[in-house]
N, C-alpha and C positions, 0 to 999 in steps of 0.2 A: 250419322243421321238415323233416327229411330223411325220405324214404320210399324204402326199397330196393326195386327192382323185384321181387325174389323174395318180398317180403312183401305184394304187391298181387295181387288176383284178376285174371284175364284174361277178357275177353269174347271169345267165339269165334263166328264166323258162317261161312257156306259160302264167303265171299269172303276171309276173313282174320281178324285179331284186333286187339284194342285193350287197352292197359293205361292206366288213368286214374291218373296220378301225383298229381294234386291235384283234389279235388272238394269242394264244400261239405259233402257227407255224411261225408267221411273226414278232412278237415283242419279243425280248429277255426278259425272266423272267415274261411275262404276264401270269396271272393265270385265266383270264376271257376273254370273247369275247364281242365286241361291233361293231354293224354295222347299216347301214341305209337300210331299206327295202322299196321298192316302189311296191305297188300293183295297177295294172291298173284298170280303171273303169270297173265295171261289172265282175271282176275276183276275184279269191281267191285261197287259197290252201286247199287241202283235210286235214281232221283230221290226225294228226300224233302226235308222242310223242318223247321226248328226255329222254331216260331211265336214264341217268347219270347226267343231268344238269337241274337246275332251269332256267326258262326264264322270263325276264321282257320285256314288250313292253311299249313304250311311244309314244303316237300319236302326231305327229307334224302337220299334215295337212290331211284334208279329213274326210270321215265318213265311218264307216263300221259296220259289225256284227262280234262278237267274240263268240267263244265257249271255255269253259274251263271245262274239265271233264264232269260230268253228270248234271251240273248246266244249267239252261235255257240260251239260246242265249241272248246276250245283245248288245246294240249299243255302239260304241266307237267313240269319237270325240277328236279334239285337246285338249291337256292337260290331257287326261285320261292316267292312268298307269294300266297295267294288270300284275299280278304275276301268273305264271304258274309253279306249283311245278313239280319237275322231275318225269317222268313217267306218266304225266297226258295228255290224248289226248286233242288236241285243234285245232282250225282252225280260219282263219281270211278271211273275204270277203269284198271287196270294194262295198258299196251300192251307192256311189256318182258319180258325173260326172267328178271329177278331181282325180288325183292320190291320193291314201292313202299312206302317208309317216309315217313310224314308225322308232324309234330307238329300236333295239333289243339287249339284252344282254344274255349271257349264263354264268352260274356259276356252276361248273368250266367251263372254256372255252374248246373248242374242238368239241362241238356238231355240229358246222357248217360243219364239214367234211362229215357227213352223208348225207347232202343235195346233194352232188355230185352224189349220186345214184338215185336221183329222176328222173322220166320220163321227157324227153325233156330237161334235164340240158345241158347248154352250158356255158363255161367260156370264157369271152372276155379278151383279153390281156389288160394291163394297157393302158389307152388312147383311147381304142376303146369304142364306144358309142352304146348302144342297139338301134335298130330301131323297130318300131311297125307299123303294118298295120291294117287297119280297116277290120274286117271280113265281107264277103258278108252277107247282111241282110236277 
């Protein structure tokens, strides 16, 4: 089943946006979730965990800092993959000047629904594009 990005809603946060291309709610018989995450320069998300799902991140573009559990923070760059076991606190922060683009998966799928409760969450309808403004310096 093909899902065109312009036909998918976009989750927007103060740090960036996510398009979930495959989810158990949107794709019949899907048991996992796959999406593209964009973290804006100088932004990132607070440590959080997914109690019932493993997460894998694959870096497409940009550079950032990643935490996973109690391990030391480390740099992520294009081509890096990060496995985050279920119930493990983690965070991602963009340290570069360009967007940090990631592919994110949850196994089993469904953990994306918890993101709707995050502060500042907005969902844009399919076809709507997020706009970003430069904060006063």
